[in-house]
N, C-alpha and C positions, 0 to 999 in steps of 0.2 A: 435415445431420443435426440433428434437434431435440434439446433438452436431455435428454429422457428416454433417447434413444438413446445419448448420451454417458455417461449414468449407468450404463449396462449394463457398462462396463469396470471399475466399482468392485468391489474385492474385499473379502471379509470372512473372519473367522476362526471363525465359527460352524460347528459340525458339522452334517451334513445332517439329523440327527435333531432339531435345535433350530431348523430353518428353517421354522417355521409361518407366519411373516409374511415375504413377499417383500421383499428388500432395496430394490429400486427403488421398490416401493410406499411403504416407510417413508421413503425419502429424498424422494420426491415429496410425501408428507405433511408432512415437516419444512420443506421449502422453501416450500410453500403456506402453512403456518401462520406462518412467519417473515414472509413477504410480507404477511400479514394482521395483523401486529402482535404475534404470539406472542413471549413473552419467556422461557418456561420449559417444563418437561415437562408440567405440568398444562395450560398454555395450548394446547400442541400436541395433547394428547389431547382437550381440549374442542372445539377447532376441528375435529378429525377426526370426532368424534361428530356435530357439527352440519352438517358439509359432506360426509358420506360419499357421497350421491348425485352430487354434483359431482365428487368425486375419482374415482368409479367410471366417469365418462365417459372417463377417460384411462388408468386402471390397474384391474386386477381387484379387489384387496382382498378376496380370497376368504374370508378369516377376519376381516373387519371391521377395526376400528381397534385396534391394540395399546394396552395400558394404559401409563401414563406411565413406570413403572419398566422395562417391556419396551422402550419406545422408547429409553430411556437405555442399556440393556444392548446393544441392537442397534447403536446408534451407536458404542458403545465397541469393537465388533468390526470396525468399518470400517478397512481398511488405508489409512492417511492418504496414502501415496504414490500409490495408485491414484485416490483422490479428487482429489488435486492434478492428476494426469494428465487426469482428466475435465474439471476446471476449465480447465486450460491448453488442451486441445483445443477446448473450446467458445469460450474467449476468442479463440483465434487465428482462428476463423471470423468473429468479430465485429469484430476490430480493423481500422481503416483507417489508412493512413499518409499524412501530408502532411509531407514533409521527414523529418528524422531522428527516430526514436522516442526519447522522453525517458523513462527508467526511473529512478524514485527508490526507494532502499532506506531503510527507516526502521523503528524498533522501536516497539511499543505494549504497555503493561501493561494486562491485563484486571483492573482493580482489585478487582472483586468475586469473582474466580475463585480462591478459596483456602479452605483449611480451617485454622482455629485461628490461623495466623500470616500476616498480610498480606504479609510479605516473600516468601512462597512463591507469590504470585499469578502466574498464567500470563503469560509475556511472549512476544510473537510479533513476528517480523521479516517485513515485507511488501515485495514487489517490486511497484511501482505504475506503470502506464502513465499518466503525467500528462496527456497530450494526449487520450486516449480515456476517462480516468477509470475504468480497469479494473485490478482486482487480478490479477496474473499468478501469484503464488505466495506461500506463507507457510511459515515454519518456526518452531518454538518455540526459546527460549533460556532458560537458567536465570537469567541476570543480564545487565546492560547490557554488561559486558565480553565476555560470550559471543557478542554480536552479531558480533564480528569474524570468528570462524570460521564462523558460520552464514551470513553474507553471502557468504563465499568458496565455501561449499558450493552456495549458490543460483546464484552466477555460473557454476559448473561445469555446471549442468543446463539453464540457460536459453539460448535462441538470442538472442544479443546482437549479431549481425553488423550493423554500421552504426549501432548505437544510441549515445545519449549517456547515460552513467550518472552520476547525481548522488548525492552522499553527504555526510553531516555529518562533522565533524572527527575523530570516533572512528575513522573508516575511512581516514584519511590514513596509510596503511601501504604500504610499498614492495611487499610481496607482493600486496596487493589491487590496486594500480595496475597491476602487471605482469600479473596474471591478466586484468584487463579488456583490456589491450593484446593478450594472446594470443587473446582472444575476438573480436578485430577490432572492438572498440568504443572509444569515447572516454570520458573521465571529466572531471567538474568536481567538485572536493572542497574543502571548507573547510579552512583551516589555522588551528590554534590553538596554544597553548603546550604542548600535549601532544607536539608536535614542535618543541621550542624552537629548535633550530638552523635548521631550515627556516623557521619563523615569523620569526625575526630577520632572515634573509637576504631574505625577501620584503618585510618591513616596511622594511628599510633601503633596498632598491632603490627602493621607491616614495617614501620620505622624501626621498631625494636628488633625485628628479624634482620632487617638490612644492617643495622648497627652491629649486630652480633655476627654478621657475615654468614648467616645460615640460610639465606634464600636459595631456592632451587627454581631454575627456569623450567616451566612445564612445556611451553611451546615457544618457538623462535621463528620469526619471519623476516627475511631480508629482501628488499626490493630496490631496484635502481632504474630510473627512467628520467629523461629530460634533464640530465645533469644534476638530479637530486637523488640522494641515497637515503633510504629509510630502514631502520631496524626496529622491530617490535618484540618485546619480551613479556611473556605472560607468567605471573606468579600466582599461586593459589594456596590458600590456607583454610584450615578449619576455623570457623567463626568462634572466637572466644570473647563474646561481648559481656559487658557488665550486666549484673542481674536485672537491673531495671530495663535495659535494652532487650535482653532475652525475653522478658515479659511483653514488651511492646512489639517486638519483631520475632514472633515465634517460628516463622517459616524459614528464617535465614539459617542455612547450614554452612555456607562457604563464603569467603571474601576473595576478591580477585583484584590484582593490580596489573595494569597494562602500561609498561614503560616504553615510550616511543622516542627513538633517537633519530633526528632528521638533520642531514648534512646537505647544505647547499653552498657550493663554493668552499670557502674556508670557515664558514659559520655552522656550528652544530648547536641545535636546541634539544633539550630533553623535557618531555611532558609526561606526567604520570596521571592516569585516570583510575578511579576505583569503582568496583561493582560488587553487588551482593547477589547470591543465588540460593535457591532452594535445593540445588543439586549438590552431590557430594564433592568435597574439595579434591577428590581423586579422579573426578570425571575429566577425561582427557580432552573433551571437545568444548570446554567453556570458552576458550579463546576463539574458537571457530564460531560459536554462537554470537559472540560480541562483534566479530567482523561481519557476520551475516546481517546483523541489524542494519548496517549502513547500506545494504543493497536496496533497501526501500528508497533511499535517497538517489542512489546511482542508477538503479534499474527501473524505478517507477517515476519518481519526480522528474528526473532528467529527461526520460523518454517523453513524458507528457508535455514538457515545456519545449524541448528541442524538435521532436518529431511531430507532435500533435499541436504545437503552438498554443498550449492551454493558457499560459500566462498572458498571451497577446489577445486572447478572446475578450471582446467587449460585450458579450451577451450577459445581460443582467436581469432578465425577466424573472421575477420571483417564482420559485417552483421549477420552472423550465431549466434554469441554469444548473441546478443540482442534478436533475435527471440527465441533462446533456453530458455533464461530467461523468456520470455513471456509464453512459453509452460509450464514452471515450475509453473507459476502463474495460468495458465489455470487449471493444475492438482490440485493445492492447492484449487482453487475455487470449482472444482468438488468434491473433498473430503470433503470440508467444508459443501457443500449442501447435501451430501449423508447421509441419515438416515439409516446407515448400521449396527447399533448396536455396533460400536467400540467407545471407550471413547476418542481417541486422533487421531490426524493426523498420528502420527508415527505408531500406531497400524493398522490404515486403510491401510497405505502404505505396511506394512508387510503382511497383509492378501491379498492385491491385488497381491503381488508378489508370494504368495503361491498358491492361488486358482483362477483358470480361472472363476469359477462361481461367486466368489465374485467380481472380476474385471469387469465382465459383468454387475453385478448388480449396481456397482458404475457408470458405463458409461450409462446404459440404463434403470435402475430401475427394 
């Protein structure tokens, strides 16, 4: 199925009498405009007016291009769960697997998406396939703490069998780890002092090994760039937690320490971070999974802000802003999967804005 066929499953709440413009037409317009650099409703309308003959090669657009306020109102009526279903169905056709899928969960604030009070800016939690560079799902949350329940809801609906789930320290919660285990997936999650008893136990076990000079480096990474040198050492142990913690955290099998040495000029700093996992302490890729988690920051958040200018968007219409954010991720997925000869997302976006033929190739191969 091509993308337009997947979009036919998307539902809306408009009454029949108000459906002058076809929903799939409008969604194709929005996706094409975003792919060509559009950042707001006026941009989308302008793109549609200038590219109507090209758009009509693929969809009828019987009543032409809707005005910008109409586009916003139509997007507001889209049932977001059905839009997520269309995204996930399309993504699952594109994903390839080499080893265990690594799925990172992380939150992002759309800093410009608010009215009057910046504290009300939309926050979205994303599930991200780090190996394929694909967004699998997104859900809104009112605040950072609300991420905990949102991630659990997302875990419920995604197929995670055999995957490795990576999470930051906020989600080091017994219920979350047990839910991942129930989904037949594994977890690697950072431990900080928001779980003080667990953090102390993990830190103490490693400190005893370090003091006895019995530590063994499992993986070692050295990088040097821009006058800065960084070395990362990964240590892994079988979890030997006190009995009360074993009872509270039954899914933890291994503990990991990542020691980072950063040298800039004559100054060297050492930082140690701790993680727990349901995987065996002998698993050689634990350090890789930890590094992969931060790809959601570098490969998704950065691209959305720098290439798609998401943080600069001042669109704040309730309902529409969440759907528009999902369309940006749709486009990012499409560009990521397109073998179109361009080295970067930014370059692909530029070429799609300049060339109808290139844009057609990105959408339809």
